[in-house]
VEXKOLMAR-73923 format. One record per residue: residue in three letters; chain; residue number from 0; z, y, x negated of N, C-alpha, C in turn. Coordinates in Angstrom, 1 decimal, padded with zeros to 4 digits. Layout:
! residues N
residuo_cadena_num_n.up_n.north_n.east_ca.up_ca.north_ca.east_c.up_c.north_c.east
ala_A_NUM_Z_Y_X_Z_Y_X_Z_Y_X .
...
This chain:
! residues 262
residuo_cadena_num_n.up_n.north_n.east_ca.up_ca.north_ca.east_c.up_c.north_c.east
met_A_0_113.7_040.9_-215.6_115.1_040.9_-215.5_115.6_039.6_-214.7 .
ala_A_1_116.6_038.9_-215.3_117.0_037.7_-214.6_117.7_038.0_-213.3 .
thr_A_2_117.4_037.2_-212.3_118.1_037.4_-211.0_119.4_036.6_-210.9 .
tyr_A_3_120.1_036.8_-209.8_121.4_036.1_-209.7_121.1_034.6_-209.7 .
leu_A_4_120.0_034.1_-209.0_119.7_032.7_-209.0_119.3_032.2_-210.4 .
asp_A_5_118.5_033.0_-211.1_118.2_032.6_-212.5_119.4_032.4_-213.4 .
arg_A_6_120.4_033.3_-213.3_121.6_033.2_-214.1_122.4_032.0_-213.7 .
ile_A_7_122.6_031.8_-212.4_123.4_030.7_-212.0_122.8_029.4_-212.3 .
leu_A_8_121.5_029.2_-212.1_120.8_028.0_-212.4_120.8_027.7_-213.9 .
glu_A_9_120.5_028.7_-214.7_120.6_028.6_-216.2_121.9_028.0_-216.6 .
ala_A_10_123.0_028.5_-216.1_124.3_028.1_-216.5_124.5_026.6_-216.0 .
his_A_11_124.1_026.3_-214.8_124.3_024.9_-214.3_123.4_023.9_-215.0 .
arg_A_12_122.2_024.3_-215.3_121.3_023.3_-216.0_121.8_023.2_-217.5 .
ala_A_13_122.3_024.2_-218.1_122.8_024.1_-219.4_124.0_023.2_-219.5 .
glu_A_14_124.9_023.3_-218.5_126.0_022.4_-218.4_125.6_021.0_-218.2 .
ala_A_15_124.6_020.8_-217.3_124.1_019.4_-217.0_123.5_018.8_-218.3 .
ala_A_16_122.8_019.6_-219.1_122.2_019.1_-220.3_123.2_018.6_-221.3 .
leu_A_17_124.4_019.1_-221.3_125.4_018.7_-222.2_126.3_017.6_-221.7 .
asp_A_18_126.1_017.2_-220.4_127.0_016.3_-219.8_126.6_014.8_-220.2 .
gly_A_19_127.4_014.2_-221.1_127.0_012.9_-221.6_127.7_011.8_-220.9 .
arg_A_20_128.3_012.0_-219.7_128.9_010.9_-219.0_128.0_009.8_-218.6 .
asp_A_21_128.5_008.6_-218.4_127.7_007.5_-218.0_127.6_007.4_-216.5 .
ala_A_22_126.4_007.7_-216.0_126.1_007.7_-214.6_126.5_006.3_-213.9 .
asp_A_23_126.2_005.2_-214.6_126.5_003.9_-214.0_128.0_003.7_-213.8 .
glu_A_24_128.8_004.2_-214.8_130.2_004.2_-214.7_130.7_005.0_-213.5 .
leu_A_25_130.2_006.2_-213.3_130.6_007.0_-212.2_130.2_006.3_-210.9 .
arg_A_26_129.0_005.7_-210.9_128.5_005.1_-209.6_129.4_003.9_-209.3 .
arg_A_27_129.9_003.2_-210.3_130.8_002.1_-210.0_132.1_002.6_-209.4 .
arg_A_28_132.6_003.7_-209.8_133.8_004.3_-209.3_133.6_004.7_-207.8 .
cys_A_29_132.4_005.0_-207.4_132.1_005.4_-206.1_132.2_004.3_-205.1 .
val_A_30_132.0_003.1_-205.6_131.9_001.9_-204.7_133.2_001.7_-203.9 .
asp_A_31_134.3_001.9_-204.6_135.6_001.7_-203.9_136.2_002.8_-203.1 .
leu_A_32_135.4_003.9_-203.0_135.9_005.0_-202.3_135.8_004.8_-200.8 .
pro_A_33_136.7_005.4_-200.0_136.7_005.2_-198.5_135.4_005.9_-198.0 .
pro_A_34_135.0_005.5_-196.8_133.8_006.1_-196.2_133.9_007.6_-196.0 .
thr_A_35_132.8_008.3_-196.1_132.8_009.7_-195.8_133.0_010.0_-194.3 .
arg_A_36_133.3_011.2_-193.9_133.7_011.5_-192.6_132.6_011.8_-191.6 .
gly_A_37_131.4_011.9_-192.1_130.3_012.1_-191.2_130.1_013.6_-190.8 .
phe_A_38_129.5_014.3_-191.8_129.3_015.8_-191.6_128.3_016.1_-190.6 .
arg_A_39_127.1_015.5_-190.7_126.1_015.7_-189.7_126.5_015.3_-188.3 .
ala_A_40_127.2_014.1_-188.2_127.6_013.6_-186.9_128.6_014.5_-186.3 .
ala_A_41_129.5_015.2_-187.1_130.4_016.1_-186.5_129.7_017.3_-185.9 .
leu_A_42_128.7_017.8_-186.5_127.9_018.9_-186.0_127.1_018.5_-184.8 .
ala_A_43_126.5_017.2_-184.8_125.7_016.8_-183.7_126.6_016.5_-182.4 .
ser_A_44_127.9_016.3_-182.6_128.7_016.1_-181.5_129.1_017.4_-180.7 .
val_A_45_128.8_018.5_-181.3_129.1_019.8_-180.7_128.2_020.1_-179.5 .
asp_A_46_128.8_020.3_-178.3_128.0_020.7_-177.1_128.0_022.2_-177.1 .
thr_A_47_126.9_022.8_-177.6_126.8_024.2_-177.7_126.8_024.9_-176.4 .
asp_A_48_126.3_024.3_-175.3_126.4_024.9_-174.0_127.8_025.0_-173.5 .
arg_A_49_128.6_024.0_-173.8_130.0_023.9_-173.3_131.0_024.6_-174.2 .
asp_A_50_130.8_024.3_-175.5_131.8_024.7_-176.5_131.4_025.8_-177.4 .
gly_A_51_130.2_026.3_-177.3_129.8_027.3_-178.2_129.2_026.7_-179.5 .
val_A_52_128.7_027.5_-180.4_128.0_027.0_-181.6_129.0_026.3_-182.5 .
gly_A_53_128.6_025.3_-183.2_129.5_024.7_-184.2_129.6_025.7_-185.4 .
val_A_54_130.8_025.6_-186.0_131.1_026.5_-187.1_131.5_025.7_-188.3 .
ile_A_55_130.7_025.9_-189.4_131.1_025.4_-190.7_131.8_026.6_-191.5 .
ala_A_56_133.1_026.5_-191.6_133.9_027.6_-192.1_134.1_027.4_-193.6 .
glu_A_57_133.9_028.5_-194.3_133.8_028.4_-195.8_135.0_028.9_-196.5 .
val_A_58_135.5_028.1_-197.5_136.5_028.5_-198.4_135.8_029.1_-199.6 .
lys_A_59_135.9_030.4_-199.7_135.1_031.2_-200.7_136.0_032.3_-201.3 .
arg_A_60_136.2_032.3_-202.6_137.1_033.3_-203.2_136.3_034.6_-203.6 .
arg_A_61_135.1_034.4_-204.0_134.3_035.6_-204.4_132.8_035.3_-204.4 .
ser_A_62_132.0_036.3_-204.6_130.6_036.1_-204.6_130.0_036.9_-205.8 .
pro_A_63_128.8_036.5_-206.4_128.3_037.3_-207.5_127.9_038.7_-207.1 .
ser_A_64_127.5_038.9_-205.9_127.0_040.2_-205.5_128.1_041.2_-205.0 .
lys_A_65_129.2_040.6_-204.4_130.2_041.5_-203.8_131.6_041.4_-204.5 .
gly_A_66_131.7_040.5_-205.5_132.9_040.4_-206.2_134.0_039.6_-205.4 .
ala_A_67_135.2_040.0_-205.7_136.4_039.3_-205.1_136.4_039.5_-203.6 .
leu_A_68_136.5_038.4_-202.9_136.7_038.4_-201.4_138.1_038.0_-201.0 .
ala_A_69_138.6_036.9_-201.5_139.9_036.4_-201.3_140.4_035.6_-202.4 .
pro_A_70_140.5_036.2_-203.6_140.8_035.4_-204.8_142.1_034.6_-204.8 .
asp_A_71_143.1_035.0_-204.0_144.3_034.3_-204.0_144.5_033.4_-202.8 .
leu_A_72_143.4_033.1_-202.1_143.5_032.2_-200.9_144.2_030.9_-201.2 .
asp_A_73_144.8_030.3_-200.2_145.4_028.9_-200.3_144.4_028.0_-199.6 .
pro_A_74_143.7_027.2_-200.3_142.6_026.4_-199.6_143.1_025.5_-198.5 .
gly_A_75_144.3_024.9_-198.6_144.8_024.1_-197.6_145.2_024.8_-196.4 .
ala_A_76_145.9_026.0_-196.6_146.3_026.8_-195.4_145.1_027.4_-194.7 .
leu_A_77_144.1_027.8_-195.5_142.9_028.4_-194.9_142.1_027.3_-194.1 .
ala_A_78_142.1_026.1_-194.6_141.4_025.0_-193.9_142.1_024.7_-192.6 .
arg_A_79_143.4_024.7_-192.6_144.1_024.4_-191.4_143.9_025.5_-190.3 .
ala_A_80_143.8_026.8_-190.8_143.6_027.9_-189.9_142.2_027.8_-189.3 .
tyr_A_81_141.2_027.4_-190.1_139.8_027.3_-189.6_139.8_026.2_-188.5 .
val_A_82_140.4_025.1_-188.8_140.3_024.0_-187.8_141.1_024.3_-186.5 .
ala_A_83_142.2_025.0_-186.7_142.9_025.5_-185.5_142.1_026.4_-184.7 .
gly_A_84_141.2_027.2_-185.3_140.3_028.0_-184.5_139.1_027.3_-183.9 .
gly_A_85_138.9_026.0_-184.3_137.8_025.3_-183.8_136.6_025.0_-184.7 .
ala_A_86_136.8_025.1_-186.0_135.7_024.8_-186.9_135.4_023.3_-186.9 .
ser_A_87_134.2_023.0_-186.9_133.7_021.6_-186.8_133.7_020.9_-188.2 .
cys_A_88_133.4_021.7_-189.2_133.4_021.3_-190.6_133.8_022.4_-191.5 .
leu_A_89_134.1_022.1_-192.8_134.4_023.1_-193.8_133.3_023.0_-194.9 .
ser_A_90_133.1_024.2_-195.6_132.3_024.3_-196.8_133.2_024.9_-197.8 .
val_A_91_133.2_024.3_-199.0_134.1_024.7_-200.1_133.3_025.0_-201.4 .
leu_A_92_133.4_026.2_-201.9_132.7_026.5_-203.1_133.4_025.8_-204.3 .
thr_A_93_132.7_025.1_-205.1_133.3_024.5_-206.3_132.8_025.1_-207.6 .
asp_A_94_131.9_026.1_-207.5_131.4_026.8_-208.7_132.5_027.7_-209.2 .
arg_A_95_132.9_027.5_-210.5_133.9_028.3_-211.1_133.4_029.7_-211.5 .
glu_A_96_132.4_029.7_-212.3_132.0_030.9_-213.1_131.5_032.0_-212.1 .
phe_A_97_130.8_031.7_-211.1_130.2_032.7_-210.3_130.9_033.0_-208.9 .
phe_A_98_131.6_031.9_-208.5_132.2_032.0_-207.1_133.7_031.8_-207.2 .
gly_A_99_134.3_031.5_-208.3_135.7_031.4_-208.5_136.3_030.1_-207.8 .
gly_A_100_135.4_029.2_-207.5_135.8_027.9_-206.8_136.2_026.8_-207.8 .
ser_A_101_136.5_025.6_-207.2_136.8_024.5_-208.1_136.8_023.2_-207.3 .
pro_A_102_136.7_022.1_-207.9_136.9_020.8_-207.2_138.3_020.7_-206.6 .
glu_A_103_139.3_021.4_-207.3_140.6_021.3_-206.8_140.7_022.1_-205.4 .
asp_A_104_140.0_023.1_-205.2_139.9_023.8_-203.9_139.4_022.8_-202.9 .
leu_A_105_138.4_022.1_-203.2_137.8_021.1_-202.2_138.8_020.1_-201.9 .
ala_A_106_139.5_019.5_-202.9_140.5_018.4_-202.6_141.6_019.0_-201.8 .
ala_A_107_142.1_020.2_-202.1_143.2_020.7_-201.3_142.8_021.0_-199.8 .
ala_A_108_141.6_021.5_-199.6_141.1_021.8_-198.3_140.9_020.5_-197.5 .
arg_A_109_140.3_019.5_-198.1_140.0_018.3_-197.4_141.3_017.5_-197.1 .
ser_A_110_142.3_017.5_-197.9_143.5_016.8_-197.7_144.3_017.4_-196.6 .
ala_A_111_144.0_018.7_-196.3_144.8_019.4_-195.3_144.4_019.2_-193.9 .
val_A_112_143.1_018.7_-193.7_142.5_018.6_-192.4_141.8_017.2_-192.3 .
glu_A_113_141.3_017.0_-191.0_140.5_015.7_-190.8_139.0_015.9_-190.7 .
val_A_114_138.6_017.2_-190.7_137.1_017.4_-190.5_136.4_017.2_-191.8 .
pro_A_115_135.1_017.0_-191.7_134.2_016.7_-192.9_134.1_018.0_-193.7 .
val_A_116_133.8_017.8_-195.0_133.7_018.9_-196.0_132.4_018.9_-196.8 .
leu_A_117_131.8_020.0_-196.9_130.6_020.2_-197.7_131.0_020.7_-199.1 .
arg_A_118_130.5_020.1_-200.1_130.6_020.7_-201.5_129.5_021.7_-201.6 .
lys_A_119_129.9_023.0_-201.6_129.0_024.1_-201.8_128.8_024.4_-203.3 .
asp_A_120_127.7_024.1_-203.8_127.5_024.3_-205.2_126.0_024.3_-205.5 .
phe_A_121_125.6_024.5_-206.8_124.3_024.5_-207.2_124.0_023.1_-207.8 .
thr_A_122_123.6_022.2_-207.0_123.4_020.8_-207.5_122.1_020.7_-208.2 .
val_A_123_122.1_020.3_-209.5_120.9_020.2_-210.3_120.7_018.9_-211.0 .
ser_A_124_121.7_017.9_-210.8_121.5_016.7_-211.6_122.1_015.5_-210.8 .
pro_A_125_121.8_014.3_-211.1_122.4_013.1_-210.5_123.9_013.1_-210.7 .
leu_A_126_124.4_013.6_-211.8_125.8_013.6_-212.1_126.5_014.5_-211.1 .
asp_A_127_125.9_015.6_-210.8_126.4_016.6_-209.8_126.7_015.9_-208.4 .
val_A_128_125.7_015.0_-208.0_125.8_014.3_-206.8_126.9_013.3_-206.8 .
leu_A_129_127.0_012.6_-208.0_128.1_011.6_-208.1_129.5_012.4_-208.1 .
asp_A_130_129.6_013.5_-208.8_130.8_014.3_-208.8_131.2_014.7_-207.4 .
ala_A_131_130.2_015.1_-206.5_130.5_015.5_-205.2_131.2_014.3_-204.4 .
arg_A_132_130.7_013.1_-204.6_131.3_011.9_-203.9_132.7_011.7_-204.5 .
leu_A_133_132.8_011.8_-205.8_134.1_011.4_-206.4_135.2_012.5_-206.1 .
met_A_134_134.8_013.7_-205.9_135.8_014.7_-205.6_136.2_014.8_-204.1 .
gly_A_135_135.5_013.9_-203.3_136.0_013.8_-201.9_135.1_014.5_-200.9 .
ala_A_136_133.9_015.0_-201.4_133.0_015.7_-200.4_132.4_014.7_-199.5 .
asp_A_137_132.1_015.1_-198.3_131.4_014.3_-197.3_129.9_014.7_-197.2 .
cys_A_138_129.6_015.8_-197.7_128.2_016.3_-197.7_127.9_017.1_-199.0 .
val_A_139_126.7_017.1_-199.4_126.3_017.8_-200.6_125.2_018.8_-200.3 .
leu_A_140_125.2_019.9_-200.9_124.1_020.9_-200.7_123.0_020.8_-201.8 .
leu_A_141_121.8_020.8_-201.3_120.6_020.8_-202.1_119.8_022.0_-201.8 .
ile_A_142_119.6_022.9_-202.7_118.9_024.2_-202.5_117.4_024.0_-202.9 .
ala_A_143_116.5_024.0_-201.9_115.1_023.8_-202.2_114.6_024.8_-203.2 .
ala_A_144_115.0_026.0_-203.2_114.5_027.1_-204.1_115.0_026.8_-205.6 .
ala_A_145_116.0_025.9_-205.7_116.6_025.7_-207.1_116.0_024.4_-207.7 .
leu_A_146_115.2_023.6_-206.9_114.8_022.3_-207.3_113.3_022.1_-207.2 .
gly_A_147_112.8_021.3_-208.1_111.4_020.9_-207.9_111.3_019.9_-206.8 .
val_A_148_110.1_019.7_-206.3_109.9_018.9_-205.1_110.4_017.5_-205.4 .
gly_A_149_110.0_016.9_-206.6_110.5_015.6_-207.0_112.0_015.5_-207.1 .
glu_A_150_112.6_016.5_-207.8_114.0_016.6_-207.9_114.7_016.6_-206.6 .
leu_A_151_114.2_017.4_-205.7_114.9_017.4_-204.3_114.8_016.1_-203.7 .
ala_A_152_113.7_015.4_-203.7_113.6_014.1_-203.1_114.5_013.1_-203.8 .
asp_A_153_114.6_013.1_-205.1_115.4_012.1_-205.8_116.9_012.3_-205.6 .
leu_A_154_117.3_013.6_-205.6_118.7_013.9_-205.4_119.1_013.6_-204.0 .
his_A_155_118.2_013.9_-203.0_118.5_013.6_-201.6_118.7_012.1_-201.4 .
gly_A_156_117.8_011.3_-202.0_117.9_009.8_-201.9_119.1_009.3_-202.5 .
gln_A_157_119.5_009.8_-203.7_120.8_009.4_-204.3_122.0_009.7_-203.5 .
ala_A_158_122.0_010.9_-202.9_123.2_011.2_-202.1_123.3_010.3_-200.9 .
val_A_159_122.2_010.0_-200.2_122.2_009.2_-199.1_122.7_007.8_-199.5 .
glu_A_160_122.3_007.3_-200.6_122.7_006.0_-201.1_124.2_005.9_-201.3 .
leu_A_161_124.8_007.1_-201.7_126.2_007.1_-202.0_127.1_007.3_-200.7 .
gly_A_162_126.4_007.5_-199.5_127.1_007.7_-198.3_127.3_009.1_-197.9 .
leu_A_163_126.7_010.0_-198.7_126.9_011.5_-198.4_125.8_012.0_-197.4 .
asp_A_164_126.2_012.9_-196.6_125.2_013.7_-195.8_124.7_014.7_-196.8 .
val_A_165_123.5_015.3_-196.4_122.9_016.2_-197.3_122.4_017.4_-196.5 .
leu_A_166_122.9_018.6_-196.8_122.4_019.8_-196.2_121.4_020.4_-197.2 .
val_A_167_120.1_020.4_-196.8_119.0_021.0_-197.6_118.8_022.4_-197.1 .
glu_A_168_119.0_023.3_-198.1_118.9_024.8_-197.8_117.5_025.3_-198.1 .
ile_A_169_117.0_026.0_-197.1_115.6_026.5_-197.2_115.6_028.0_-196.9 .
his_A_170_114.5_028.6_-197.2_114.3_030.1_-196.8_113.0_030.3_-196.1 .
asp_A_171_112.0_029.4_-196.2_110.7_029.6_-195.6_110.0_028.3_-195.2 .
glu_A_172_108.8_028.5_-194.7_108.0_027.3_-194.3_107.7_026.3_-195.4 .
asp_A_173_107.3_026.8_-196.5_107.0_025.9_-197.7_108.3_025.1_-198.0 .
glu_A_174_109.4_025.7_-198.1_110.6_025.0_-198.5_111.0_024.0_-197.4 .
leu_A_175_110.8_024.4_-196.1_111.0_023.4_-195.0_110.1_022.2_-195.2 .
gly_A_176_108.9_022.4_-195.6_108.0_021.2_-195.8_108.6_020.3_-196.9 .
his_A_177_109.1_020.9_-198.0_109.7_020.1_-199.1_110.9_019.4_-198.6 .
ala_A_178_111.7_020.0_-197.8_112.9_019.4_-197.2_112.5_018.2_-196.4 .
leu_A_179_111.6_018.4_-195.5_111.2_017.3_-194.6_110.5_016.1_-195.4 .
ala_A_180_109.8_016.4_-196.4_109.2_015.4_-197.3_110.3_014.6_-198.0 .
ala_A_181_111.4_015.2_-198.3_112.5_014.5_-199.0_113.3_013.7_-198.0 .
gly_A_182_113.1_013.8_-196.7_113.8_013.0_-195.7_115.0_013.8_-195.1 .
ala_A_183_115.0_015.1_-195.2_116.1_015.9_-194.7_116.3_015.7_-193.2 .
ala_A_184_117.5_015.5_-192.7_117.8_015.5_-191.3_118.8_016.6_-190.9 .
leu_A_185_119.2_017.3_-192.0_120.2_018.4_-191.8_119.6_019.6_-192.7 .
val_A_186_119.2_020.6_-192.0_118.5_021.7_-192.8_119.2_023.0_-192.5 .
gly_A_187_119.5_023.7_-193.5_120.2_025.0_-193.4_119.2_026.1_-193.8 .
val_A_188_119.1_027.1_-192.9_118.2_028.3_-193.2_119.1_029.4_-193.7 .
asn_A_189_119.0_029.7_-195.0_119.8_030.7_-195.7_119.1_032.1_-195.5 .
gln_A_190_119.8_033.0_-194.8_119.3_034.3_-194.5_119.5_035.3_-195.7 .
arg_A_191_120.2_034.8_-196.8_120.3_035.6_-198.0_119.3_035.2_-199.0 .
asp_A_192_118.6_036.2_-199.5_117.6_036.0_-200.5_118.3_035.7_-201.8 .
leu_A_193_118.0_034.5_-202.4_118.8_034.1_-203.6_118.3_034.8_-204.9 .
val_A_194_117.2_035.6_-204.7_116.8_036.4_-205.9_117.5_037.8_-205.8 .
thr_A_195_117.5_038.4_-204.7_118.1_039.8_-204.6_119.5_039.7_-204.0 .
phe_A_196_119.9_038.6_-203.3_121.1_038.4_-202.6_121.2_039.4_-201.4 .
glu_A_197_120.1_040.0_-201.0_120.1_040.7_-199.7_119.9_039.8_-198.5 .
val_A_198_120.5_040.2_-197.4_120.4_039.4_-196.2_119.4_039.9_-195.2 .
asp_A_199_118.6_039.0_-194.7_117.6_039.3_-193.7_118.1_038.6_-192.4 .
his_A_200_118.6_039.4_-191.5_119.3_038.9_-190.3_118.3_038.3_-189.3 .
glu_A_201_117.0_038.4_-189.5_116.0_037.9_-188.6_115.4_036.6_-189.1 .
arg_A_202_115.7_036.2_-190.4_115.1_035.1_-191.0_115.3_033.8_-190.2 .
ala_A_203_116.5_033.5_-189.9_116.9_032.3_-189.2_116.2_032.2_-187.8 .
leu_A_204_116.1_033.3_-187.1_115.5_033.4_-185.8_114.0_033.0_-186.0 .
arg_A_205_113.3_033.6_-187.0_111.9_033.3_-187.2_111.7_031.8_-187.6 .
met_A_206_112.6_031.2_-188.4_112.4_029.9_-188.9_112.8_028.9_-187.7 .
ala_A_207_113.5_029.3_-186.8_113.9_028.4_-185.6_112.6_028.0_-184.9 .
thr_A_208_111.6_028.8_-184.9_110.4_028.5_-184.2_109.5_027.4_-184.8 .
val_A_209_109.8_027.1_-186.1_109.0_026.0_-186.7_109.9_024.8_-187.1 .
met_A_210_111.1_024.8_-186.6_112.0_023.7_-187.0_111.6_022.5_-186.1 .
pro_A_211_111.3_021.3_-186.7_110.9_020.2_-185.9_112.0_019.5_-185.1 .
ala_A_212_111.6_018.8_-184.0_112.6_018.0_-183.3_113.2_017.0_-184.2 .
gly_A_213_114.5_016.7_-184.0_115.1_015.6_-184.8_115.9_016.2_-186.0 .
val_A_214_115.6_017.4_-186.4_116.3_018.0_-187.5_117.4_018.9_-186.9 .
leu_A_215_118.6_018.6_-187.4_119.8_019.5_-187.0_119.8_020.7_-187.9 .
ala_A_216_119.7_021.9_-187.2_119.5_023.1_-188.0_120.8_023.9_-188.0 .
val_A_217_121.0_024.5_-189.2_122.2_025.3_-189.5_121.7_026.7_-190.0 .
ala_A_218_122.3_027.7_-189.5_122.0_029.1_-190.0_123.1_029.5_-191.0 .
glu_A_219_122.7_030.0_-192.1_123.6_030.3_-193.2_123.5_031.8_-193.6 .
ser_A_220_124.6_032.4_-193.9_124.7_033.7_-194.5_124.4_034.8_-193.5 .
gly_A_221_125.1_035.9_-193.6_124.8_037.0_-192.7_125.2_036.9_-191.3 .
val_A_222_126.0_035.9_-191.0_126.5_035.7_-189.6_127.8_036.6_-189.5 .
arg_A_223_127.7_037.7_-188.8_128.7_038.7_-188.8_129.8_038.6_-187.7 .
gly_A_224_129.5_037.8_-186.7_130.4_037.7_-185.6_129.8_037.0_-184.4 .
his_A_225_130.4_037.1_-183.3_130.0_036.4_-182.1_128.6_036.6_-181.7 .
asp_A_226_128.2_037.9_-181.7_126.8_038.2_-181.2_125.7_037.5_-182.1 .
asp_A_227_125.9_037.5_-183.4_125.0_036.8_-184.3_125.0_035.3_-184.0 .
ala_A_228_126.2_034.7_-183.9_126.3_033.3_-183.6_125.7_032.9_-182.3 .
ala_A_229_125.9_033.7_-181.3_125.4_033.4_-180.0_123.8_033.4_-180.0 .
ala_A_230_123.3_034.4_-180.7_121.8_034.5_-180.8_121.2_033.3_-181.5 .
leu_A_231_121.9_032.9_-182.6_121.4_031.8_-183.3_121.5_030.5_-182.5 .
ala_A_232_122.6_030.3_-181.8_122.7_029.1_-180.9_121.6_029.2_-179.9 .
gly_A_233_121.3_030.3_-179.3_120.3_030.4_-178.3_118.9_030.1_-178.9 .
ala_A_234_118.7_030.3_-180.2_117.5_030.0_-180.8_117.3_028.6_-181.2 .
gly_A_235_118.4_027.8_-181.0_118.3_026.4_-181.3_119.2_025.9_-182.4 .
tyr_A_236_120.0_026.7_-183.1_120.8_026.2_-184.2_122.1_025.6_-183.6 .
ser_A_237_122.4_024.4_-184.2_123.6_023.7_-183.8_124.8_024.2_-184.4 .
ala_A_238_124.7_024.9_-185.5_125.9_025.4_-186.2_125.5_026.6_-187.1 .
val_A_239_126.6_027.4_-187.4_126.5_028.5_-188.4_127.4_028.2_-189.5 .
leu_A_240_127.0_028.5_-190.7_127.9_028.4_-191.9_128.3_029.8_-192.2 .
val_A_241_129.6_030.1_-192.2_130.1_031.4_-192.3_131.2_031.4_-193.4 .
gly_A_242_131.1_032.4_-194.3_132.1_032.5_-195.3_132.8_033.9_-195.4 .
glu_A_243_132.0_034.9_-195.8_132.6_036.2_-196.1_133.3_036.8_-194.9 .
ser_A_244_132.7_036.8_-193.7_133.3_037.4_-192.6_134.6_036.7_-192.1 .
leu_A_245_134.7_035.4_-192.4_135.9_034.7_-192.1_137.1_034.9_-193.1 .
val_A_246_136.7_034.8_-194.4_137.8_034.9_-195.4_138.3_036.3_-195.5 .
thr_A_247_137.6_037.3_-195.0_138.1_038.7_-195.1_138.6_039.2_-193.7 .
ser_A_248_138.6_038.3_-192.8_138.9_038.7_-191.4_140.4_039.1_-191.2 .
gly_A_249_141.3_038.6_-192.0_142.7_038.8_-191.8_143.4_037.8_-190.8 .
asp_A_250_142.5_037.2_-189.9_143.0_036.2_-188.9_141.9_035.2_-188.8 .
pro_A_251_141.9_034.2_-189.7_140.8_033.2_-189.6_140.8_032.3_-188.3 .
val_A_252_142.0_032.1_-187.8_142.0_031.3_-186.5_141.2_032.1_-185.4 .
ala_A_253_141.6_033.3_-185.3_140.9_034.2_-184.2_139.5_034.4_-184.6 .
ala_A_254_139.1_034.5_-185.8_137.8_034.8_-186.2_136.8_033.6_-185.9 .
val_A_255_137.3_032.4_-186.2_136.5_031.2_-185.8_136.4_031.1_-184.3 .
arg_A_256_137.5_031.3_-183.6_137.5_031.1_-182.2_136.6_032.1_-181.5 .
glu_A_257_136.5_033.3_-182.0_135.6_034.4_-181.5_134.2_034.0_-181.8 .
met_A_258_133.9_033.4_-183.0_132.6_033.0_-183.4_132.0_032.0_-182.4 .
arg_A_259_132.9_031.1_-181.9_132.5_030.0_-181.1_132.4_030.3_-179.6 .
arg_A_260_133.0_031.5_-179.3_133.0_031.9_-177.8_131.6_031.9_-177.2 .
arg_A_261_131.5_031.2_-176.1_130.2_031.1_-175.4_129.7_032.5_-174.9 .
């Protein structure tokens, strides 16, 4: 039986196979773009002892496993609320079919605030990386479980050449090794199993013990509130990436502020 990840990747790779655009033309368009905002630098500047853990707050309309979360959200208004609460960066879903997102959501969120923005999507091709830069993203997500070792290294290198930061998402020690081999300086530990979409709330704590010095670590998925965020910060994470609990909170300003509370 096909898993969530299988179905999502199949759709994205099929779309990439039909994409006949000229990569060189897209690359030329990137040359004249303004500099990116520095996603990793924004997280590195957070003093977790003084200010609490950094928060990457997500603009997320729905998920494949839970369905609609906030289908009618206003990306710009939500982005402003997140930043008012103290979010260091934003993450915006741009996958339409499975998450209800779009490049337009990213553009609206980024234009509303000054903080850096991650394009949250299933990046599978060089054109995806170019699209991320062209739509205004400051950082691109590369999921180790979705890419071959060579693909991961090639896409990471391309993104860096374009001026993008790269969040490499991992789940275990083997994937961490692949991320480090690709040159990753920003690593996200996803506590959600991409096969079952179940959350293991202890995964990030376990992986913190093998994270090497010099890598900025982010905990993703399953961060339910202040206690989870504080535990992850205590384990050595510089930031948490939070979507569902924020978009369904009813008060995103207060929810982010509470997440960051020391």
